[in-house]
KELUMRO-294437 format. One line per 2 residues: number of its first residue (from 1); their letters; for each residue x, y, z of C-alpha. Coordinates in pm, whole numbers, plus 50000, padded with zeros to 5 digits. Example, Ala and Ser with C-alpha at 12.3 -4.5 7.8 and 13.67 -1.06 7.14 Angstrom:
1 = as = 51230,49550,50780 | 51367,49894,50714
END
This chain:
1 = mk = 92054,13119,12353 | 91692,13105,12246
3 = kl = 91577,12955,12552 | 91746,13246,12782
5 = iq = 91540,13456,12571 | 91247,13350,12607
7 = tf = 91332,13325,12943 | 91407,13670,13024
9 = kn = 91038,13783,12802 | 90869,13527,13066
11 = iw = 91020,13708,13385 | 90910,14015,13220
13 = si = 90523,13881,13118 | 90476,13871,13493
15 = de = 90318,14213,13690 | 90487,14112,14035
17 = lk = 90779,13968,13960 | 90863,14319,13708
19 = nk = 90762,14523,14000 | 90981,14333,14227
21 = il = 91290,14360,14028 | 91245,14727,13892
23 = ft = 91122,14828,14297 | 91470,14696,14388
25 = ll = 91650,14815,14093 | 91533,15158,14192
27 = lv = 91662,15146,14581 | 92017,14971,14491
29 = gi = 92062,15251,14287 | 91956,15515,14547
31 = yr = 92229,15296,14780 | 92477,15330,14494
33 = ig = 92444,15738,14440 | 92459,15774,14843
35 = sh = 92779,15551,14848 | 92980,15826,14652
37 = iv = 92812,16154,14865 | 93123,16241,15068
39 = lp = 93058,16382,15465 | 93038,16719,15516
41 = gi = 93334,16878,15613 | 93552,16697,15436
43 = da = 93693,16800,15088 | 93610,16568,14862
45 = ts = 93856,16675,14614 | 94198,16599,14848
47 = ik = 94055,16155,14887 | 94305,16005,14785
49 = tg = 94291,15608,14739 | 94523,15445,15065
51 = gs = 94282,15346,15317 | 94305,15025,15517
53 = sn = 94246,14732,15183 | 94334,14439,15503
55 = gl = 94198,14279,15822 | 93832,14394,15925
57 = lg = 93854,14739,15800 | 93909,14609,15452
59 = li = 93627,14377,15501 | 93387,14672,15584
61 = ds = 93519,14834,15276 | 93385,14527,15049
63 = fs = 93089,14543,15208 | 93032,14937,15180
65 = gg = 93177,14904,14790 | 93442,15184,14870
67 = af = 93164,15390,15077 | 93461,15360,15397
69 = nn = 93743,15463,15251 | 93589,15728,15033
71 = as = 93436,15885,15382 | 93094,15874,15217
73 = if = 92759,15941,15427 | 92701,15563,15369
75 = al = 93069,15453,15529 | 92942,15215,15732
77 = gi = 92652,15074,15540 | 92412,14774,15632
79 = mp = 92764,14659,15870 | 92592,14781,16212
81 = yi = 92247,14619,16126 | 92421,14313,16029
83 = sa = 92614,14306,16405 | 92300,14379,16561
85 = si = 92140,14084,16342 | 92408,13792,16450
87 = fm = 92409,13928,16801 | 92009,13863,16842
89 = ql = 92070,13542,16643 | 92279,13428,16908
91 = vt = 92122,13544,17190 | 91742,13356,17070
93 = vl = 91974,13047,17068 | 92127,13100,17414
95 = vp = 91845,13314,17583 | 91549,13125,17717
97 = tf = 91339,13433,17735 | 91448,13562,17352
99 = qk = 91381,13128,17267 | 91003,13223,17392
101 = mq = 90976,13440,17206 | 91101,13319,16880
103 = ke = 90847,13042,16944 | 90535,13333,16960
105 = ge = 90531,13293,16568 | 90488,13638,16397
107 = sg = 90374,13946,16669 | 90752,13694,16860
109 = qk = 90922,13773,16551 | 90789,14129,16529
111 = ki = 90938,14196,16913 | 91273,14082,16787
113 = nq = 91332,14263,16506 | 91256,14591,16714
115 = yt = 91476,14512,16916 | 91728,14471,16660
117 = ry = 91657,14812,16524 | 91725,14956,16890
119 = lt = 92066,14747,16869 | 92202,14874,16587
121 = va = 92151,15254,16635 | 92351,15163,16950
123 = vt = 92622,15002,16783 | 92631,15259,16474
125 = lv = 92684,15530,16693 | 93004,15341,16843
127 = qa = 93097,15251,16538 | 93065,15653,16347
129 = sa = 93270,15728,16664 | 93554,15501,16580
131 = yv = 93491,15603,16252 | 93559,15947,16305
133 = ky = 93911,15853,16446 | 93984,15661,16176
135 = le = 93901,15997,15933 | 94144,16225,16159
137 = qm = 94387,15936,16114 | 94372,15947,15766
139 = mm = 94419,16316,15783 | 94680,16309,15939
141 = qg = 94873,16056,15671 | 94768,16320,15378
143 = nm = 94483,16091,15217 | 94204,16392,15235
145 = sm = 94161,16682,15455 | 93878,16885,15577
147 = mp = 93720,17209,15472 | 93794,17542,15754
149 = gf = 93597,17588,15973 | 93442,17299,15992
151 = tn = 93659,17149,16292 | 93459,17252,16574
153 = yf = 93152,17035,16443 | 93301,16752,16221
155 = ll = 93294,16474,16560 | 92893,16595,16595
157 = st = 92803,16615,16265 | 92968,16318,16096
159 = vv = 92836,16054,16442 | 92467,16228,16306
161 = vl = 92510,16176,15970 | 92695,15860,15987
163 = ta = 92422,15709,16244 | 92128,15819,15961
165 = gs = 92259,15687,15652 | 92339,15324,15843
167 = lf = 91987,15358,15970 | 91882,15460,15615
169 = vm = 92061,15197,15468 | 91835,14954,15717
171 = wl = 91538,15068,15589 | 91622,15015,15199
173 = ge = 91738,14661,15301 | 91403,14609,15491
175 = ki = 91177,14761,15196 | 91368,14526,14959
177 = td = 91277,14261,15135 | 90882,14301,15197
179 = kg = 90845,14481,14882 | 91164,14373,14646
181 = lg = 91315,14056,14546 | 91540,13853,14800
183 = ng = 91662,13957,15096 | 91738,14342,15117
185 = as = 92044,14301,15320 | 92233,14048,15153
187 = ii = 92156,14239,14806 | 92305,14572,14956
189 = im = 92599,14362,15108 | 92655,14164,14731
191 = ig = 92603,14540,14556 | 92912,14662,14736
193 = ii = 93077,14394,14668 | 93047,14359,14293
195 = ar = 93079,14737,14300 | 93449,14692,14305
197 = lp = 93464,14417,14074 | 93489,14602,13733
199 = nt = 93803,14809,13892 | 94038,14559,14011
201 = fl = 93920,14341,13706 | 94092,14628,13459
203 = qe = 94383,14668,13750 | 94493,14302,13678
205 = ls = 94405,14293,13332 | 94662,14596,13302
207 = ak = 94931,14472,13489 | 94926,14117,13281
209 = st = 94926,14271,12949 | 95207,14544,13036
211 = ps = 95525,14474,12803 | 95663,14279,13056
213 = gh = 95355,14105,13192 | 95183,13772,13121
215 = il = 94819,13758,12884 | 94792,13401,12913
217 = lf = 94826,13410,13311 | 94538,13641,13290
219 = il = 94365,13410,13112 | 94438,13107,13376
221 = ei = 94343,13281,13644 | 93949,13409,13515
223 = al = 93939,13048,13401 | 94008,12977,13805
225 = yi = 93810,13200,13924 | 93509,13026,13745
227 = ai = 93610,12730,13882 | 93617,12863,14247
229 = nm = 93287,12965,14193 | 93158,12651,14096
231 = gc = 93330,12497,14346 | 93169,12724,14602
233 = il = 92841,12668,14449 | 92904,12311,14582
235 = ii = 92951,12390,14899 | 92674,12622,14951
237 = qg = 92479,12404,14788 | 92561,12096,14935
239 = vr = 92307,11873,15110 | 92364,11477,15275
241 = kv = 91987,11344,15250 | 91880,11081,15566
243 = pv = 91555,10910,15441 | 91290,10972,15657
245 = ny = 90943,10787,15651 | 90624,10877,15752
247 = ak = 90341,10601,15899 | 90019,10583,15721
249 = qi = 89725,10710,15913 | 89366,10636,15821
251 = vg = 89094,10928,15862 | 88756,10846,15711
253 = nr = 88801,10677,15373 | 89124,10872,15315
255 = qf = 89483,10784,15370 | 89710,11009,15506
257 = gg = 90131,10996,15489 | 90340,10659,15426
259 = ar = 90540,10894,15215 | 90908,10827,15218
261 = qf = 91129,11178,15190 | 91390,11347,15296
263 = lp = 91592,11529,15595 | 91798,11751,15387
265 = lk = 92135,11818,15673 | 92373,12091,15522
267 = vn = 92727,12050,15437 | 92792,12409,15523
269 = as = 92554,12472,15789 | 92693,12773,15931
271 = gv = 92771,12965,15659 | 92957,13270,15605
273 = mp = 93028,13307,15995 | 93315,13165,16063
275 = ii = 93527,13346,15809 | 93402,13702,15930
277 = fa = 93454,13562,16294 | 93822,13436,16167
279 = qa = 93898,13802,15982 | 93746,13989,16344
281 = il = 94021,13768,16544 | 94332,13788,16325
283 = fi = 94209,14181,16322 | 94320,14166,16675
285 = pt = 94718,14149,16566 | 94727,14415,16364
287 = if = 94666,14684,16665 | 94914,14554,16850
289 = an = 95166,14506,16559 | 95098,14925,16509
291 = fn = 95174,14942,16876 | 95523,14744,16861
293 = te = 95705,14811,16568 | 96021,14698,16620
295 = gs = 96044,14278,16711 | 95699,14269,16619
297 = gf = 95772,14039,16325 | 95540,13765,16415
299 = lr = 95246,13987,16478 | 95272,14204,16134
301 = al = 95301,13830,15958 | 94946,13741,16095
303 = td = 94892,14085,15976 | 94944,13956,15533
305 = qs = 94672,13717,15435 | 94950,13588,15220
307 = nl = 95176,13511,15490 | 95210,13099,15571
309 = wy = 95145,13167,15954 | 94841,13345,15901
311 = mi = 94689,13140,15666 | 94740,12780,15922
313 = iy = 94589,13013,16163 | 94332,13107,16013
315 = sv = 94261,12766,15870 | 94260,12584,16247
317 = vv = 94038,12910,16378 | 93772,12880,16096
319 = ia = 93731,12503,16156 | 93661,12550,16519
321 = ft = 93467,12827,16471 | 93225,12581,16211
323 = fl = 93153,12351,16466 | 93098,12581,16772
325 = yt = 92855,12828,16574 | 92684,12445,16425
327 = al = 92629,12342,16744 | 92471,12631,16823
329 = if = 92224,12682,16554 | 92150,12334,16465
331 = np = 91944,12064,16736 | 91904,11719,16594
333 = kq = 91670,11690,16931 | 91429,11947,16796
335 = ia = 91442,11801,16462 | 91369,11459,16657
337 = dn = 91070,11573,16812 | 90937,11700,16498
339 = lk = 90943,11412,16363 | 90828,11212,16643
341 = qn = 90500,11431,16620 | 90394,11436,16216
343 = ng = 90441,11031,16311 | 90830,11050,16124
345 = fi = 91114,10801,16186 | 91439,10737,15984
347 = pg = 91456,10412,15864 | 91616,10151,16117
349 = vk = 91641,10387,16383 | 91442,10366,16727
351 = pg = 91258,10749,16794 | 91367,10926,17067
353 = qp = 91779,10995,17191 | 91887,10756,16923
355 = tv = 91737,10969,16658 | 91902,11222,16796
357 = dy = 92233,11007,16844 | 92199,10955,16466
359 = ig = 92114,11267,16317 | 92426,11437,16536
361 = ni = 92705,11178,16399 | 92593,11262,16089
363 = md = 92630,11617,16124 | 92951,11579,16282
365 = ki = 93078,11374,16023 | 92946,11643,15692
367 = tf = 93085,11927,15912 | 93415,11836,15927
369 = pg = 93438,11816,15515 | 93263,12141,15506
371 = av = 93525,12337,15771 | 93762,12274,15560
373 = al = 93661,12391,15237 | 93541,12690,15430
375 = al = 93878,12707,15545 | 94006,12663,15166
377 = ig = 93781,12927,15062 | 93884,13150,15304
379 = il = 94248,13113,15276 | 94254,13148,14856
381 = pg = 94283,13501,14834 | 94636,13500,15019
383 = iv = 94735,13172,14849 | 94682,13326,14493
385 = qr = 94859,13627,14593 | 95152,13473,14599
387 = fg = 95105,13357,14261 | 95146,13721,14169
389 = vq = 94750,13820,14184 | 94707,14183,14282
391 = pg = 94557,14203,14624 | 94249,14378,14496
393 = fa = 94149,14111,14232 | 94296,13878,14486
395 = sf = 93965,13885,14703 | 93734,13799,14463
397 = fg = 93881,13453,14506 | 93753,13348,14798
399 = gt = 93689,13448,15157 | 93332,13666,15239
401 = sl = 93304,13833,14943 | 93285,13541,14734
403 = li = 93108,13336,14969 | 92839,13604,15014
405 = mv = 92812,13723,14633 | 92765,13364,14540
407 = av = 92511,13217,14827 | 92267,13588,14710
409 = il = 92286,13506,14344 | 92148,13175,14446
411 = dt = 91856,13255,14639 | 91792,13550,14395
413 = lq = 91800,13318,14173 | 91575,13081,14305
415 = qi = 91317,13275,14403 | 91296,13398,14014
417 = et = 91206,13065,13941 | 90991,13015,14190
419 = hl = 90774,13290,14021 | 90814,13132,13729
421 = lm = 90724,12750,13851 | 90346,12910,13974
423 = rq = 90316,13044,13665 | 90386,12703,13511
425 = yd = 90637,12829,13295 | 91001,12619,13258
427 = gl = 91234,12738,13528 | 91573,12899,13479
429 = mk = 91765,12538,13470 | 91668,12273,13218
431 = sg = 91641,11980,13517 | 91656,12045,13874
433 = ri = 91594,12284,14089 | 91800,12596,14204
435 = qg = 91861,12538,14609 | 91800,12845,14761
437 = rq = 91957,12904,15153 | 91769,12811,15459
439 = sg = 91533,13129,15556 | 91409,13193,15924
441 = sa = 91667,13489,16011 | 91605,13873,15998
443 = vq = 91942,13860,15749 | 92090,13579,15563
445 = i = 92477,13613,15477
END
């Protein structure tokens, strides 16, 4: 405890780190205040709970900290920017023009970021128009009502306000990245997820502490939740270290190289993307199930994350997309070429194509257990629901919410530790270093 207090004092004694933390907290506070401001024309007193909590809409509401179902000006949150960033990441892998642009260094990255902003505006306009239809559906169900005399202006004003709100959130994220602590977009998503945790925690505690409930089950749930978080940390930080030797070079009277290092290959190189993709795919049956109310038992089963068929299909999609996305973002040939250019080689493996095949084979072997673990994390909310955990609290036992929350916290702690070690303070851990995520993308989730 004494060491922990001293660590906090060390953090606060570094002016640069202190200013970054305060700046980040300020912008996060602004974002949370805006998440409670209701759209013009909506009667704030009429908003009731009852919006979508499953599928893709539930995922968006989770990322926005409840702003989606509360008809906030930040209802779309950072998601349009995330969608545009993911699309641009895929484009830079598949389109030669953008590949060349990415290799131009800082100037090329600025161009890609500018294209991402333009695409964010287009995505926001489309999503805002769809969100208006969602609000109209909520009004028909009685979950909210509109102020009199605002009907004629509602569509235009809502689209404009939502677009401006999402662009403002994008600006907040970029400012946090530039002057704050951590990746801004990731922190905004994490704050939205954590904002729902206290309420769902109290709801679960209330359900288990009633006369007919079992408080012991709630204690076991908390213990299981901690264990799942620890397992998630292992998945995120797990790497396979491939030994790499560098040839000795003598320049003048100095010797360079000759050191033995390791090439870290991540067990979960695809991050949270396979889970997001699987949830988007399984959201499609929800649309068809709503059109067909009779004889749609199988389709409706795929809308329930605690259903066995949902879990099986979900796991297959996650595993398949993990291999696909890893193949897109991981290039063994580029790694082998970089090793060759820097006079590096893997012991016992010839440079060139044999090195490419060797790295590719290792990546295939570690990707499979990583994909299975990712699929298990994805279906954990449905599994715990079958054992009586409330749906809201169950969403924190796995899925996208847990992975993003743990990954962002680890990344933030890694940056804090870097600042401490640079000032010759003890780090956050007694031994070892906290491993952050791989950087280099416009947004990391």
